[in-house]
N, C-alpha and C positions, 0 to 999 in steps of 0.2 A: 235159259241161258245162266250157267255157271258164276257163281259170285268168287271173288279173289279175298282172298283172308289179307286181312289190313296188315303190314310190316310197322308194327311198333317202333322198332327198332329206329324207323327210316323218319318220323315224325320228329318236327322241331319240338324245341322247348314250348313256344307258344302252343302248340298244338295239341302237346301233352297237357298243359295246363287246362285247355280247354275242355278235353276229356274227363280229366279230374273233377273239373266243374261240375262236369254231366253224370257223376258219379261212377265212371269206367275204373271198375278193379284191376284191369288189366295193367291201364295206363300207371296206378298206386305201386301195384307191383314193380313194375319197371324202372319207375323213378326212385322207390325205395330199394331197388337191389341197387342200382347205380350210385345211390348215394349214403347208402348206410356206413360205409367205413369211415370215410371221410367224417359225415358228422357226430359220429361215436368219438371219433378222435377229437375234433375239436370240442366234443362236449367233455371228454376225460380232460381235457387241458386246462379245464376251470375248475370241475369237479373232482379230479383225480381218486375216483370211484368207480368202479364198473356199474355197479348196479343203478346208483345216481344217474350216471352218464347214459346209461339205455334211457331211464325215464325221461330225461330231459330230451332225449333224441326223439322218442315216441311221441311224447307232447308237443315239441315242436313241429313236428310232420303234420298233425290233427290243427294246431293251430294256423298251420302254412295253406294246408287243403282248404281249410273254411275259409282262406282267405284268399284262395287262387284268383279269384276276379280280379285282384289288385296286383298280379304279376303282368308287367307290360313289356317283360323282355328285355330291358335296357342293358340289363347284367344276364348271366346265363342263369337258368335255373338253380344250378348246384350253388352258386353264388348265392342267390336270393336266399335258400334254404340255409345254406350255410350261417348266414347272418341272424336267421329266425332262430335258430337253434343254440348260437352261441347268446343271443339275448337271453333264451330261456335258460341255458345255465346259469348265466351271472345272474338272471333273477331269484334261482332257485339257491346260489351260493349266499346271496346276499339274504333271504330269508332264514336260511339256515344259520349265517352268523348274528341276525335278530335274536331267534331263538337262543342262541348261545349265550347272547348277551344277557338276554332276559333272566339266564337260568343263574349264571353265575350273578348277579345282582341280587337275587334272593337266596343265594348260599345254595342251591340245589346240585347236589353233587350228580355227573354226567353218570347213567348207565353204563353207556357203551362209550368206552374210553378207546377201547381196540376195535376197529371195525375191519373188514374181509381186506386182506392183503391188497397191495397195489393193484393188481391185475384181476383180482378175485377167482385165482385159480388158473387163469392163460397163461400166465408167466411160467408155472410150473406144471403145467398137464403133460404127459406123456405124449410122445409119438416117434413111431418108429421112424420116420425119416430124417430126424434131427438130434443130432447126438446130445448128450448129457452137458457137455460142456458150453455146446453153442445155445443149449437153452441158458446156461448160468449168464452167460455174457450177454445175452439179450436182456437178462432182467437188469442186469448192474446197469446197463445203457437206459433201460426205463428209469428205474430208479435216480438215475443222473438227470435225466430230462426232466422227472418230478420235482425235482431239486431245484430246478431253475426260476427265478422270479416268473410271476406270471406271463408278464408283457411280453417277455424272448419265450418262454415254452410254448405261448399258443401261436406266436410267428415260426417257431420251429417246426413246430409239428406241420404246420399247415406246408411251407414251405418244403423241408426235408424228407420227412416222412411221408406226407400224402403227395407231396410233387406239384403243388401248385407254384403257379410263376410271379413274379414279384407283384404284377400288376391285379392278378385275380385275389392273391393274399390281401392287398391293398383295399381291394373292392370287398372284400368279405367281412373285413375288420374295420373299413372306414377311417384308414389313417392315409398318409400319404406313402407313397411309393419308397422313399430314401428313407423313410421311417422305418420300413419293411427292411431293408437292406442292413441299416444300423443296427436293429434288435437283433436281426440273424446273426451277424458279426460277432456281436456281442454274447449272443448265446454257443455260439462254434467256440469262442475264447473261452468260456468257462468251461464248456464240456470237455476241450482239451485239456485243460489243467487238471481235470479231474480223472479223464480216462484217456489211454492210450490211442493212438491214431488208427490201430487195425481193429478197433472195435466198429469204425464204419461200416465193415461190412455185414454187421450183425444187424444192422438198423432195419435191414427188410423185413428181419423175423420179429420185430417187437411191435406190440401194439395187435397183435391178430385179432381181426373181427369180420370172418369170411365162414364158408360153409353153413353148420346148422346153426350157430349164433347169428350169422346174417340172415337166414331165412326163418328163424325163430320171432327176428325184432321183425321182418317184413308181416310174418302172421299177425304179430301183436297188432300192430298199426292198421292192418286190413279189418282186425276183428271190430276195433274202435271205430274205424271209417265206415263199416258196414252199419 
């Protein structure tokens, strides 16, 4: 009797969670590959630094997988992971702010006044498929989003860049749906003030996190998970 290969892509969130609890690396690979980009964008919207965001996503995954038994399916697995990574990013920022306050209180000069630019090289990386002008527009848009107040920036990233619904965004951030709508509206108005409407078409090219970068993050999580 021949065995039939399991179709991981057809598994429900609860089934995937159960397999991760059983240390199934194929389930881990599928879940990370599905969620890397959303979680990276969420972490970046808080930390605004590529390396810090990647570390927050990695540690968020590991904390989530360690507590995967608590996932009950009340929300989607993606939403559950988003909340965990968001909390991880916020915690990292609070820790960084405390360290900075301590350094300032002791009058210690900061060694790293200038860290890696906005997207850590992603925004300026060369690509034969993307014209130089389009890359520049995308970079300008990323900077404009980075300049938004945090509450607006996170909602904008999840709704406009990642494409979550109002309800999904509300669940991920644990705020009311009307608040999501209000913050998104205010974010749009601020961006419209700074940028021409034509820049909207460049949004799909901002914050790229796919291909090798996506695979590398998955490999990092798998290495720690194993």
